[in-house]
ZADO-1210 file (C-alpha; in nm, 4 decimals, padded with zeros to 6 digits):
<atoms>
<atom x="-02.6039" y="-00.4157" z="-00.7422" code="MET" pos="1"/>
<atom x="-02.3317" y="-00.2023" z="-00.8530" code="LEU" pos="2"/>
<atom x="-02.1185" y="-00.2904" z="-01.1729" code="GLU" pos="3"/>
<atom x="-01.7555" y="-00.2040" z="-01.1920" code="ILE" pos="4"/>
<atom x="-01.5512" y="-00.2107" z="-01.5013" code="ASP" pos="5"/>
<atom x="-01.2454" y="-00.3449" z="-01.4173" code="GLY" pos="6"/>
<atom x="-01.0859" y="-00.1940" z="-01.7312" code="GLY" pos="7"/>
<atom x="-01.1023" y="00.1347" z="-01.6700" code="ARG" pos="8"/>
<atom x="-00.8230" y="00.3490" z="-01.6323" code="PHE" pos="9"/>
<atom x="-00.4994" y="00.1436" z="-01.5290" code="SER" pos="10"/>
<atom x="-00.7098" y="-00.1806" z="-01.5733" code="GLY" pos="11"/>
<atom x="-00.5333" y="-00.3459" z="-01.3141" code="SER" pos="12"/>
<atom x="-00.5948" y="-00.5696" z="-01.0270" code="GLY" pos="13"/>
<atom x="-00.6014" y="-00.2573" z="-00.7982" code="THR" pos="14"/>
<atom x="-00.9787" y="-00.1833" z="-00.8690" code="ILE" pos="15"/>
<atom x="-01.0534" y="-00.5740" z="-00.7543" code="VAL" pos="16"/>
<atom x="-00.8955" y="-00.5366" z="-00.4692" code="ARG" pos="17"/>
<atom x="-00.9888" y="-00.1795" z="-00.3632" code="TYR" pos="18"/>
<atom x="-01.3419" y="-00.2335" z="-00.4830" code="GLY" pos="19"/>
<atom x="-01.3931" y="-00.5403" z="-00.2945" code="LEU" pos="20"/>
<atom x="-01.2892" y="-00.3245" z="00.0085" code="ALA" pos="21"/>
<atom x="-01.4782" y="-00.0700" z="-00.0188" code="LEU" pos="22"/>
<atom x="-01.7886" y="-00.2823" z="-00.0939" code="ALA" pos="23"/>
<atom x="-01.7366" y="-00.4909" z="00.2219" code="ALA" pos="24"/>
<atom x="-01.7043" y="-00.1905" z="00.4121" code="VAL" pos="25"/>
<atom x="-02.0458" y="-00.0287" z="00.2885" code="LEU" pos="26"/>
<atom x="-02.2115" y="-00.3614" z="00.2542" code="ARG" pos="27"/>
<atom x="-02.2868" y="-00.3258" z="-00.0888" code="GLN" pos="28"/>
<atom x="-02.3205" y="-00.5882" z="-00.3438" code="THR" pos="29"/>
<atom x="-02.0667" y="-00.5642" z="-00.6540" code="ILE" pos="30"/>
<atom x="-02.0217" y="-00.7004" z="-00.9952" code="ARG" pos="31"/>
<atom x="-01.6815" y="-00.6403" z="-01.1310" code="ILE" pos="32"/>
<atom x="-01.6106" y="-00.7030" z="-01.5116" code="VAL" pos="33"/>
<atom x="-01.3476" y="-00.6965" z="-01.7368" code="ASN" pos="34"/>
<atom x="-01.1015" y="-00.7762" z="-01.4390" code="ILE" pos="35"/>
<atom x="-00.7281" y="-00.6868" z="-01.5304" code="ARG" pos="36"/>
<atom x="-00.8666" y="-00.6207" z="-01.8976" code="ALA" pos="37"/>
<atom x="-00.5154" y="-00.3994" z="-01.9931" code="LYS" pos="38"/>
<atom x="-00.2780" y="-00.6773" z="-01.8227" code="ARG" pos="39"/>
<atom x="-00.1034" y="-00.9525" z="-02.0707" code="LYS" pos="40"/>
<atom x="-00.2479" y="-01.2249" z="-01.8094" code="ALA" pos="41"/>
<atom x="-00.5727" y="-01.1227" z="-01.7757" code="PRO" pos="42"/>
<atom x="-00.8504" y="-01.2242" z="-01.5128" code="GLY" pos="43"/>
<atom x="-00.7860" y="-01.2998" z="-01.1434" code="LEU" pos="44"/>
<atom x="-00.4075" y="-01.4055" z="-01.0410" code="ARG" pos="45"/>
<atom x="-00.3581" y="-01.5812" z="-00.6881" code="PRO" pos="46"/>
<atom x="-00.2730" y="-01.2923" z="-00.5277" code="GLN" pos="47"/>
<atom x="-00.6326" y="-01.1183" z="-00.6239" code="HIS" pos="48"/>
<atom x="-00.7844" y="-01.4451" z="-00.5256" code="LEU" pos="49"/>
<atom x="-00.6595" y="-01.4405" z="-00.2072" code="ALA" pos="50"/>
<atom x="-00.8167" y="-01.0909" z="-00.1543" code="GLY" pos="51"/>
<atom x="-01.1522" y="-01.1996" z="-00.2249" code="VAL" pos="52"/>
<atom x="-01.1245" y="-01.4901" z="-00.0178" code="ARG" pos="53"/>
<atom x="-01.0125" y="-01.2556" z="00.2724" code="ALA" pos="54"/>
<atom x="-01.3134" y="-01.0114" z="00.2027" code="CYS" pos="55"/>
<atom x="-01.5267" y="-01.3318" z="00.2052" code="GLU" pos="56"/>
<atom x="-01.3964" y="-01.4328" z="00.5438" code="ALA" pos="57"/>
<atom x="-01.3846" y="-01.1015" z="00.7585" code="LEU" pos="58"/>
<atom x="-01.7602" y="-01.0535" z="00.5939" code="THR" pos="59"/>
<atom x="-01.8831" y="-01.3970" z="00.6406" code="ARG" pos="60"/>
<atom x="-02.0034" y="-01.3105" z="00.2508" code="GLY" pos="61"/>
<atom x="-01.9503" y="-01.5051" z="-00.0967" code="ARG" pos="62"/>
<atom x="-01.8059" y="-01.4311" z="-00.4169" code="ALA" pos="63"/>
<atom x="-01.9671" y="-01.5883" z="-00.7494" code="GLU" pos="64"/>
<atom x="-01.6980" y="-01.7224" z="-01.0306" code="ARG" pos="65"/>
<atom x="-01.4042" y="-01.6296" z="-00.8096" code="ALA" pos="66"/>
<atom x="-01.1504" y="-01.8377" z="-00.9464" code="ALA" pos="67"/>
<atom x="-00.7847" y="-01.7902" z="-01.1233" code="VAL" pos="68"/>
<atom x="-00.8374" y="-01.6363" z="-01.4646" code="GLY" pos="69"/>
<atom x="-01.1889" y="-01.5288" z="-01.3844" code="ALA" pos="70"/>
<atom x="-01.2766" y="-01.2096" z="-01.5640" code="ARG" pos="71"/>
<atom x="-01.6022" y="-01.1404" z="-01.3695" code="GLU" pos="72"/>
<atom x="-01.6802" y="-01.1478" z="-01.0322" code="ILE" pos="73"/>
<atom x="-01.9996" y="-01.1049" z="-00.8139" code="THR" pos="74"/>
<atom x="-01.9180" y="-01.0321" z="-00.4437" code="PHE" pos="75"/>
<atom x="-02.2045" y="-01.0411" z="-00.1705" code="PHE" pos="76"/>
<atom x="-02.0670" y="-00.9196" z="00.1520" code="PRO" pos="77"/>
<atom x="-02.2150" y="-01.0008" z="00.4535" code="GLY" pos="78"/>
<atom x="-02.3856" y="-00.7037" z="00.7175" code="ARG" pos="79"/>
<atom x="-02.1129" y="-00.7259" z="00.9869" code="THR" pos="80"/>
<atom x="-01.7098" y="-00.7107" z="00.9479" code="ILE" pos="81"/>
<atom x="-01.6176" y="-00.9795" z="01.2092" code="HIS" pos="82"/>
<atom x="-01.2934" y="-00.9072" z="01.4100" code="GLY" pos="83"/>
<atom x="-01.0624" y="-01.1868" z="01.4842" code="GLY" pos="84"/>
<atom x="-00.7873" y="-01.3817" z="01.4062" code="ARG" pos="85"/>
<atom x="-00.7245" y="-01.4444" z="01.0470" code="TYR" pos="86"/>
<atom x="-00.4395" y="-01.6213" z="00.8223" code="THR" pos="87"/>
<atom x="-00.4409" y="-01.5914" z="00.4490" code="PHE" pos="88"/>
<atom x="-00.1803" y="-01.7854" z="00.2193" code="GLU" pos="89"/>
<atom x="-00.1355" y="-01.6452" z="-00.1444" code="ILE" pos="90"/>
<atom x="00.0579" y="-01.9615" z="-00.2476" code="GLY" pos="91"/>
<atom x="00.3077" y="-01.7482" z="-00.4730" code="THR" pos="92"/>
<atom x="00.5224" y="-01.4244" z="-00.4593" code="ALA" pos="93"/>
<atom x="00.2208" y="-01.2390" z="-00.4715" code="GLY" pos="94"/>
<atom x="00.2111" y="-00.8917" z="-00.2765" code="SER" pos="95"/>
<atom x="00.0898" y="-00.9400" z="00.0763" code="THR" pos="96"/>
<atom x="00.1438" y="-00.5632" z="00.1619" code="THR" pos="97"/>
<atom x="-00.0820" y="-00.5001" z="-00.1327" code="MET" pos="98"/>
<atom x="-00.3277" y="-00.7292" z="00.0717" code="LEU" pos="99"/>
<atom x="-00.2446" y="-00.5701" z="00.3984" code="ALA" pos="100"/>
<atom x="-00.3569" y="-00.2114" z="00.2549" code="TYR" pos="101"/>
<atom x="-00.6738" y="-00.3587" z="00.1046" code="SER" pos="102"/>
<atom x="-00.7990" y="-00.5284" z="00.4161" code="LEU" pos="103"/>
<atom x="-00.6999" y="-00.2246" z="00.6616" code="LEU" pos="104"/>
<atom x="-01.0420" y="-00.0613" z="00.5803" code="PRO" pos="105"/>
<atom x="-01.2345" y="-00.3520" z="00.6772" code="LEU" pos="106"/>
<atom x="-01.0661" y="-00.3759" z="01.0141" code="GLY" pos="107"/>
<atom x="-01.1173" y="-00.0142" z="01.1017" code="LEU" pos="108"/>
<atom x="-01.5086" y="-00.0971" z="01.0843" code="PHE" pos="109"/>
<atom x="-01.5171" y="-00.4636" z="01.2109" code="ALA" pos="110"/>
<atom x="-01.7065" y="-00.5591" z="01.5141" code="ASP" pos="111"/>
<atom x="-01.3751" y="-00.6103" z="01.7164" code="GLY" pos="112"/>
<atom x="-00.9701" y="-00.6120" z="01.6696" code="PRO" pos="113"/>
<atom x="-00.8262" y="-00.8061" z="01.3702" code="CYS" pos="114"/>
<atom x="-00.5276" y="-00.9770" z="01.3792" code="HIS" pos="115"/>
<atom x="-00.4276" y="-01.0967" z="01.0107" code="ILE" pos="116"/>
<atom x="-00.1714" y="-01.2872" z="00.9285" code="ARG" pos="117"/>
<atom x="-00.0417" y="-01.3122" z="00.5449" code="LEU" pos="118"/>
<atom x="00.2320" y="-01.5277" z="00.3597" code="ALA" pos="119"/>
<atom x="00.3521" y="-01.4767" z="-00.0074" code="GLY" pos="120"/>
<atom x="00.5885" y="-01.1920" z="-00.1083" code="GLY" pos="121"/>
<atom x="00.6911" y="-00.9206" z="00.0829" code="VAL" pos="122"/>
<atom x="00.9370" y="-00.6904" z="-00.1455" code="PHE" pos="123"/>
<atom x="00.8910" y="-00.6646" z="-00.5036" code="GLN" pos="124"/>
<atom x="00.8393" y="-00.4033" z="-00.7867" code="ASP" pos="125"/>
<atom x="00.4902" y="-00.2686" z="-00.8233" code="CYS" pos="126"/>
<atom x="00.3607" y="-00.3097" z="-00.5159" code="ALA" pos="127"/>
<atom x="00.3726" y="-00.1016" z="-00.1680" code="PRO" pos="128"/>
<atom x="00.6808" y="-00.1385" z="-00.0036" code="GLY" pos="129"/>
<atom x="00.6501" y="-00.2975" z="00.3483" code="PHE" pos="130"/>
<atom x="00.8865" y="-00.0655" z="00.5169" code="PHE" pos="131"/>
<atom x="00.7340" y="00.2612" z="00.3300" code="HIS" pos="132"/>
<atom x="00.3836" y="00.1280" z="00.4501" code="LEU" pos="133"/>
<atom x="00.5250" y="00.0931" z="00.8219" code="GLN" pos="134"/>
<atom x="00.7193" y="00.4181" z="00.8644" code="HIS" pos="135"/>
<atom x="00.4955" y="00.6784" z="00.6064" code="VAL" pos="136"/>
<atom x="00.1516" y="00.5595" z="00.5117" code="LEU" pos="137"/>
<atom x="00.0649" y="00.4357" z="00.8713" code="LEU" pos="138"/>
<atom x="00.1582" y="00.7393" z="01.0457" code="PRO" pos="139"/>
<atom x="-00.0042" y="00.9556" z="00.8105" code="LEU" pos="140"/>
<atom x="-00.3089" y="00.7225" z="00.8727" code="LEU" pos="141"/>
<atom x="-00.3060" y="00.7520" z="01.2550" code="GLN" pos="142"/>
<atom x="-00.3800" y="01.1490" z="01.2261" code="ARG" pos="143"/>
<atom x="-00.6964" y="01.0023" z="01.0661" code="MET" pos="144"/>
<atom x="-00.8168" y="00.8164" z="01.3685" code="GLY" pos="145"/>
<atom x="-00.6343" y="00.4738" z="01.2464" code="VAL" pos="146"/>
<atom x="-00.4981" y="00.2364" z="01.4915" code="ALA" pos="147"/>
<atom x="-00.2937" y="-00.0313" z="01.3167" code="ALA" pos="148"/>
<atom x="00.0625" y="-00.1958" z="01.3557" code="GLU" pos="149"/>
<atom x="00.2416" y="-00.3782" z="01.0811" code="LEU" pos="150"/>
<atom x="00.5211" y="-00.6307" z="01.1572" code="ARG" pos="151"/>
<atom x="00.7641" y="-00.8421" z="00.9495" code="LEU" pos="152"/>
<atom x="00.8145" y="-01.1897" z="01.0748" code="LEU" pos="153"/>
<atom x="00.9939" y="-01.3342" z="00.7257" code="THR" pos="154"/>
<atom x="01.1084" y="-01.1390" z="00.4691" code="PRO" pos="155"/>
<atom x="00.9779" y="-01.2872" z="00.0978" code="GLY" pos="156"/>
<atom x="01.0817" y="-01.1801" z="-00.2455" code="TYR" pos="157"/>
<atom x="01.0217" y="-01.2758" z="-00.6186" code="VAL" pos="158"/>
<atom x="01.0073" y="-01.5869" z="-00.7222" code="PRO" pos="159"/>
<atom x="00.9026" y="-01.7939" z="-00.4569" code="ARG" pos="160"/>
<atom x="00.7655" y="-01.5479" z="-00.1960" code="GLY" pos="161"/>
<atom x="00.7802" y="-01.7217" z="00.1587" code="GLY" pos="162"/>
<atom x="00.7430" y="-01.4058" z="00.3448" code="GLY" pos="163"/>
<atom x="00.5313" y="-01.3529" z="00.6201" code="VAL" pos="164"/>
<atom x="00.3776" y="-01.0156" z="00.7582" code="ILE" pos="165"/>
<atom x="00.1074" y="-00.9517" z="01.0233" code="GLU" pos="166"/>
<atom x="-00.1324" y="-00.6580" z="01.0617" code="LEU" pos="167"/>
<atom x="-00.3271" y="-00.5579" z="01.3856" code="ASP" pos="168"/>
<atom x="-00.6483" y="-00.3401" z="01.3274" code="ILE" pos="169"/>
<atom x="-00.8180" y="-00.1681" z="01.6230" code="THR" pos="170"/>
<atom x="-01.1824" y="-00.0748" z="01.5008" code="PRO" pos="171"/>
<atom x="-01.2271" y="00.2926" z="01.4748" code="LEU" pos="172"/>
<atom x="-01.3741" y="00.4501" z="01.8223" code="SER" pos="173"/>
<atom x="-01.4862" y="00.7843" z="01.6398" code="SER" pos="174"/>
<atom x="-01.5426" y="00.8634" z="01.2430" code="PRO" pos="175"/>
<atom x="-01.2302" y="00.8838" z="01.0242" code="LEU" pos="176"/>
<atom x="-01.1118" y="01.2434" z="01.0189" code="ARG" pos="177"/>
<atom x="-00.9937" y="01.4259" z="00.7235" code="PRO" pos="178"/>
<atom x="-00.6377" y="01.4921" z="00.6245" code="ILE" pos="179"/>
<atom x="-00.5110" y="01.8251" z="00.5404" code="GLU" pos="180"/>
<atom x="-00.1165" y="01.8897" z="00.4122" code="LEU" pos="181"/>
<atom x="-00.0973" y="02.2517" z="00.2815" code="VAL" pos="182"/>
<atom x="00.2373" y="02.2960" z="00.3067" code="THR" pos="183"/>
<atom x="00.5774" y="02.0845" z="00.2984" code="GLN" pos="184"/>
<atom x="00.7754" y="02.2696" z="00.5047" code="GLY" pos="185"/>
<atom x="01.1543" y="02.2418" z="00.5979" code="THR" pos="186"/>
<atom x="01.3200" y="01.9033" z="00.5944" code="LEU" pos="187"/>
<atom x="01.3889" y="01.7784" z="00.9711" code="ARG" pos="188"/>
<atom x="01.5624" y="01.4583" z="00.8978" code="LYS" pos="189"/>
<atom x="01.5976" y="01.1488" z="00.6483" code="VAL" pos="190"/>
<atom x="01.6003" y="00.7947" z="00.7797" code="GLU" pos="191"/>
<atom x="01.5917" y="00.4488" z="00.6119" code="GLY" pos="192"/>
<atom x="01.6394" y="00.0380" z="00.6347" code="ILE" pos="193"/>
<atom x="01.8363" y="-00.1424" z="00.4379" code="ALA" pos="194"/>
<atom x="01.7654" y="-00.5397" z="00.4551" code="MET" pos="195"/>
<atom x="01.9284" y="-00.7976" z="00.2234" code="ALA" pos="196"/>
<atom x="01.8544" y="-01.2015" z="00.2999" code="SER" pos="197"/>
<atom x="02.1006" y="-01.4364" z="00.2123" code="ARG" pos="198"/>
<atom x="02.3278" y="-01.1673" z="00.0826" code="LEU" pos="199"/>
<atom x="02.5842" y="-01.1287" z="00.3689" code="LYS" pos="200"/>
<atom x="02.8759" y="-01.2235" z="00.2115" code="ALA" pos="201"/>
<atom x="02.8666" y="-00.9716" z="-00.0738" code="ARG" pos="202"/>
<atom x="02.7464" y="-00.6770" z="00.1840" code="ASN" pos="203"/>
<atom x="02.4208" y="-00.5933" z="-00.0022" code="VAL" pos="204"/>
<atom x="02.2617" y="-00.3983" z="00.2417" code="ALA" pos="205"/>
<atom x="02.5769" y="-00.1843" z="00.3319" code="GLN" pos="206"/>
<atom x="02.6310" y="-00.1130" z="-00.0210" code="ARG" pos="207"/>
<atom x="02.2603" y="-00.0397" z="-00.0802" code="MET" pos="208"/>
<atom x="02.2785" y="00.2281" z="00.2357" code="ALA" pos="209"/>
<atom x="02.6230" y="00.3526" z="00.1356" code="ALA" pos="210"/>
<atom x="02.5187" y="00.4459" z="-00.2244" code="ALA" pos="211"/>
<atom x="02.2006" y="00.6049" z="-00.0727" code="GLY" pos="212"/>
<atom x="02.3755" y="00.7933" z="00.1614" code="ARG" pos="213"/>
<atom x="02.6542" y="00.9169" z="-00.1046" code="GLN" pos="214"/>
<atom x="02.3524" y="01.0395" z="-00.3303" code="THR" pos="215"/>
<atom x="02.1711" y="01.2453" z="-00.0689" code="LEU" pos="216"/>
<atom x="02.5060" y="01.3541" z="00.0487" code="ARG" pos="217"/>
<atom x="02.5516" y="01.5413" z="-00.3077" code="GLU" pos="218"/>
<atom x="02.2381" y="01.7329" z="-00.2375" code="HIS" pos="219"/>
<atom x="02.3562" y="01.8295" z="00.0939" code="SER" pos="220"/>
<atom x="02.1291" y="01.5836" z="00.2402" code="LEU" pos="221"/>
<atom x="02.2192" y="01.3333" z="00.5628" code="SER" pos="222"/>
<atom x="02.0282" y="01.0111" z="00.6093" code="VAL" pos="223"/>
<atom x="02.0624" y="00.7846" z="00.8832" code="GLU" pos="224"/>
<atom x="01.9859" y="00.4165" z="00.7615" code="ILE" pos="225"/>
<atom x="01.9493" y="00.1048" z="00.9577" code="ALA" pos="226"/>
<atom x="02.0497" y="-00.2426" z="00.8720" code="ILE" pos="227"/>
<atom x="01.7947" y="-00.4908" z="00.8984" code="GLY" pos="228"/>
<atom x="01.8268" y="-00.7070" z="01.1942" code="GLU" pos="229"/>
<atom x="01.6623" y="-01.0079" z="01.1071" code="MET" pos="230"/>
<atom x="01.8248" y="-01.3166" z="01.0439" code="ASP" pos="231"/>
<atom x="01.9833" y="-01.3433" z="00.6816" code="ASP" pos="232"/>
<atom x="01.9009" y="-01.7067" z="00.6390" code="THR" pos="233"/>
<atom x="01.5295" y="-01.6532" z="00.7509" code="THR" pos="234"/>
<atom x="01.3811" y="-01.6247" z="00.3766" code="SER" pos="235"/>
<atom x="01.3238" y="-01.8801" z="00.0995" code="ALA" pos="236"/>
<atom x="01.5900" y="-01.7456" z="-00.1102" code="HIS" pos="237"/>
<atom x="01.7976" y="-01.3965" z="-00.1776" code="PRO" pos="238"/>
<atom x="01.6869" y="-01.0658" z="-00.2013" code="GLY" pos="239"/>
<atom x="01.6877" y="-00.7174" z="-00.0595" code="ALA" pos="240"/>
<atom x="01.4934" y="-00.3902" z="-00.0045" code="ALA" pos="241"/>
<atom x="01.5809" y="-00.0337" z="00.0557" code="LEU" pos="242"/>
<atom x="01.3528" y="00.2487" z="00.1871" code="ALA" pos="243"/>
<atom x="01.3823" y="00.6216" z="00.3165" code="MET" pos="244"/>
<atom x="01.1812" y="00.8511" z="00.4352" code="TRP" pos="245"/>
<atom x="01.1771" y="01.2308" z="00.5032" code="GLY" pos="246"/>
<atom x="00.9928" y="01.4216" z="00.8074" code="ALA" pos="247"/>
<atom x="00.9529" y="01.7874" z="00.7666" code="THR" pos="248"/>
<atom x="00.8564" y="02.0563" z="01.0348" code="ASP" pos="249"/>
<atom x="00.5065" y="02.0720" z="00.8527" code="ALA" pos="250"/>
<atom x="00.4196" y="01.7029" z="00.9325" code="GLY" pos="251"/>
<atom x="00.4734" y="01.5436" z="00.6042" code="CYS" pos="252"/>
<atom x="00.6160" y="01.2378" z="00.5537" code="LEU" pos="253"/>
<atom x="00.7581" y="01.1657" z="00.1833" code="ILE" pos="254"/>
<atom x="00.9138" y="00.8373" z="00.1172" code="GLY" pos="255"/>
<atom x="01.0806" y="00.6052" z="-00.1594" code="ALA" pos="256"/>
<atom x="01.1914" y="00.2314" z="-00.1848" code="ASP" pos="257"/>
<atom x="01.2984" y="00.0080" z="-00.4220" code="MET" pos="258"/>
<atom x="01.3082" y="-00.3864" z="-00.4013" code="ALA" pos="259"/>
<atom x="01.6133" y="-00.5956" z="-00.5059" code="GLY" pos="260"/>
<atom x="01.6050" y="-00.7991" z="-00.8399" code="ALA" pos="261"/>
<atom x="01.8256" y="-01.0456" z="-01.0301" code="LEU" pos="262"/>
<atom x="02.0819" y="-00.8483" z="-01.2293" code="GLY" pos="263"/>
<atom x="01.9926" y="-00.4929" z="-01.0101" code="ARG" pos="264"/>
<atom x="02.2980" y="-00.3866" z="-00.8639" code="PRO" pos="265"/>
<atom x="02.3218" y="-00.2551" z="-00.4750" code="ALA" pos="266"/>
<atom x="02.4329" y="00.0295" z="-00.5796" code="GLU" pos="267"/>
<atom x="02.1873" y="00.1190" z="-00.8314" code="ARG" pos="268"/>
<atom x="01.9264" y="00.0314" z="-00.5890" code="ILE" pos="269"/>
<atom x="02.0651" y="00.2910" z="-00.3043" code="GLY" pos="270"/>
<atom x="02.1172" y="00.5917" z="-00.5873" code="GLN" pos="271"/>
<atom x="01.7268" y="00.5434" z="-00.7557" code="THR" pos="272"/>
<atom x="01.5940" y="00.5333" z="-00.4058" code="VAL" pos="273"/>
<atom x="01.7462" y="00.8405" z="-00.3023" code="ALA" pos="274"/>
<atom x="01.6782" y="01.0216" z="-00.5980" code="ARG" pos="275"/>
<atom x="01.3039" y="00.9331" z="-00.6175" code="ARG" pos="276"/>
<atom x="01.2919" y="01.0629" z="-00.2900" code="LEU" pos="277"/>
<atom x="01.4812" y="01.3946" z="-00.3874" code="LEU" pos="278"/>
<atom x="01.2294" y="01.4307" z="-00.6748" code="GLU" pos="279"/>
<atom x="00.9278" y="01.3998" z="-00.4779" code="ASP" pos="280"/>
<atom x="01.0742" y="01.6585" z="-00.2226" code="LEU" pos="281"/>
<atom x="01.2005" y="01.9004" z="-00.4859" code="ARG" pos="282"/>
<atom x="00.8430" y="01.8819" z="-00.6460" code="SER" pos="283"/>
<atom x="00.7075" y="02.0637" z="-00.3584" code="GLY" pos="284"/>
<atom x="00.4510" y="01.7991" z="-00.2902" code="ALA" pos="285"/>
<atom x="00.3285" y="01.6908" z="00.0579" code="THR" pos="286"/>
<atom x="00.3116" y="01.3681" z="-00.0024" code="VAL" pos="287"/>
<atom x="00.4969" y="01.0938" z="-00.2094" code="ASP" pos="288"/>
<atom x="00.3936" y="00.9420" z="-00.5406" code="ARG" pos="289"/>
<atom x="00.2788" y="00.6147" z="-00.3465" code="HIS" pos="290"/>
<atom x="00.1121" y="00.7959" z="-00.0551" code="VAL" pos="291"/>
<atom x="-00.0761" y="01.0350" z="-00.3340" code="ALA" pos="292"/>
<atom x="-00.3085" y="00.7448" z="-00.4203" code="ASP" pos="293"/>
<atom x="-00.2811" y="00.5459" z="-00.0964" code="GLN" pos="294"/>
<atom x="-00.4636" y="00.8171" z="00.0983" code="LEU" pos="295"/>
<atom x="-00.7651" y="00.8309" z="-00.1381" code="ILE" pos="296"/>
<atom x="-00.9534" y="00.5646" z="00.0098" code="LEU" pos="297"/>
<atom x="-00.9303" y="00.6566" z="00.3449" code="PHE" pos="298"/>
<atom x="-00.9985" y="01.0075" z="00.2659" code="ALA" pos="299"/>
<atom x="-01.3237" y="00.8940" z="00.0970" code="ALA" pos="300"/>
<atom x="-01.4479" y="00.7590" z="00.4080" code="LEU" pos="301"/>
<atom x="-01.3927" y="01.0371" z="00.6231" code="ALA" pos="302"/>
<atom x="-01.6110" y="01.2874" z="00.7439" code="HIS" pos="303"/>
<atom x="-01.4864" y="01.6279" z="00.5747" code="GLY" pos="304"/>
<atom x="-01.2493" y="01.7452" z="00.3279" code="ALA" pos="305"/>
<atom x="-00.8782" y="01.5793" z="00.2762" code="SER" pos="306"/>
<atom x="-00.6311" y="01.8326" z="00.0563" code="ARG" pos="307"/>
<atom x="-00.2904" y="01.7650" z="-00.0148" code="TYR" pos="308"/>
<atom x="-00.0194" y="01.8148" z="-00.3118" code="ARG" pos="309"/>
<atom x="00.1086" y="01.5061" z="-00.5260" code="ILE" pos="310"/>
<atom x="00.4527" y="01.5247" z="-00.7079" code="PRO" pos="311"/>
<atom x="00.2787" y="01.4441" z="-00.9977" code="ARG" pos="312"/>
<atom x="-00.0785" y="01.2732" z="-01.1610" code="LEU" pos="313"/>
<atom x="-00.0717" y="00.9321" z="-01.2172" code="THR" pos="314"/>
<atom x="-00.2893" y="00.6642" z="-01.3479" code="GLU" pos="315"/>
<atom x="-00.3316" y="00.5065" z="-01.0109" code="HIS" pos="316"/>
<atom x="-00.4443" y="00.8632" z="-00.8710" code="VAL" pos="317"/>
<atom x="-00.7029" y="00.8953" z="-01.1281" code="GLU" pos="318"/>
<atom x="-00.8082" y="00.4962" z="-01.1191" code="THR" pos="319"/>
<atom x="-00.8786" y="00.5747" z="-00.7331" code="ASN" pos="320"/>
<atom x="-01.0589" y="00.8911" z="-00.7491" code="LEU" pos="321"/>
<atom x="-01.3054" y="00.7169" z="-01.0146" code="TRP" pos="322"/>
<atom x="-01.3481" y="00.4100" z="-00.8028" code="LEU" pos="323"/>
<atom x="-01.4450" y="00.6275" z="-00.5109" code="ILE" pos="324"/>
<atom x="-01.7065" y="00.8399" z="-00.7032" code="SER" pos="325"/>
<atom x="-01.8265" y="00.5198" z="-00.8202" code="GLN" pos="326"/>
<atom x="-01.8277" y="00.3114" z="-00.4943" code="LEU" pos="327"/>
<atom x="-01.8449" y="00.5805" z="-00.1788" code="VAL" pos="328"/>
<atom x="-02.0090" y="00.8647" z="-00.3657" code="GLY" pos="329"/>
<atom x="-01.7128" y="01.0838" z="-00.2516" code="ALA" pos="330"/>
<atom x="-01.6512" y="01.3786" z="-00.4578" code="THR" pos="331"/>
<atom x="-01.3077" y="01.5142" z="-00.5418" code="SER" pos="332"/>
<atom x="-01.1288" y="01.7863" z="-00.7285" code="ARG" pos="333"/>
<atom x="-00.7997" y="01.7891" z="-00.9063" code="ILE" pos="334"/>
<atom x="-00.6069" y="02.1634" z="-00.9355" code="ASP" pos="335"/>
<atom x="-00.2761" y="02.1177" z="-01.0919" code="GLY" pos="336"/>
<atom x="-00.0817" y="01.9343" z="-00.8198" code="HIS" pos="337"/>
<atom x="-00.3404" y="01.9500" z="-00.5687" code="TRP" pos="338"/>
<atom x="-00.6143" y="01.7154" z="-00.4705" code="ILE" pos="339"/>
<atom x="-00.9041" y="01.7572" z="-00.2579" code="GLU" pos="340"/>
<atom x="-01.1108" y="01.4738" z="-00.1555" code="ILE" pos="341"/>
<atom x="-01.4502" y="01.5475" z="00.0284" code="ARG" pos="342"/>
<atom x="-01.5456" y="01.2214" z="00.2323" code="GLY" pos="343"/>
<atom x="-01.8936" y="01.0813" z="00.2226" code="SER" pos="344"/>
<atom x="-01.8421" y="00.9677" z="00.6002" code="GLY" pos="345"/>
<atom x="-02.0102" y="00.6253" z="00.5294" code="ARG" pos="346"/>
<atom x="-01.8745" y="00.3205" z="00.6223" code="GLY" pos="347"/>
</atoms>
């Protein structure tokens, strides 16, 4: 049995989510202690418990002491990851996108295709953005051999959630390939999506898009921003989100996004997303600040060495590099802004 200290580095719920995901792929019994030790409300929250139940369901495994508030769990994965149709409800505005990301590795090593429906929050701070996952991370993972589709059925926002997304995953037909992004190249185009729910009268989506366009225009860049076409009244309550991403001639995809929040003006959202995108582009990085840590799990399972340049070293990057060394046995090296991960080829 492998023991992981959930209080290391970020001390966040990502250690639980990603630790369980990797343990499931590797068929490794794992005990996680000091869960979310650095958070104001330590222990499992509903969104983390949903991840535990999902890993149990896909592997036909079991988790001991798994309950809201638990600071220690032991997970015994089954020997097979089972494809099929699954539905998991978080029950709060907890992140469906974070759960989708953590279940993606399981689907890649399942015995058949996985169709997973997730209900909860979709757009919020401190979680992967839906449009960023759909238009930045997944296309990059496709180059590694991943075949997956992400769909938005109902937008969901803080505080009530109520959103629904679907994730379809095709099992790998060959080992995961490493990814090398060694030069940023020249920016070819910038695209984006602005979505607002129950805010049509205030033109929130249009105002976010206009502010984003203006900020990029001030730096001699243009952007095509689509306005979300979903029915404005499908969500449980008002909310908004904006995402932008740039594609370069060297094959890099660099994105930025932000969710709406009470008291957060639409213009501020548009300006902030554009500025974050500009910051990561100007850093010379070949991935953005989110992909920097999101690629690590997949690079660890790939056959061969992955290499890319990050905008800056974050606690999430350090946490994930530590986690793959503990669970997968993958080695990594940080040289300034460069990350190299030698995948174990396990899974």
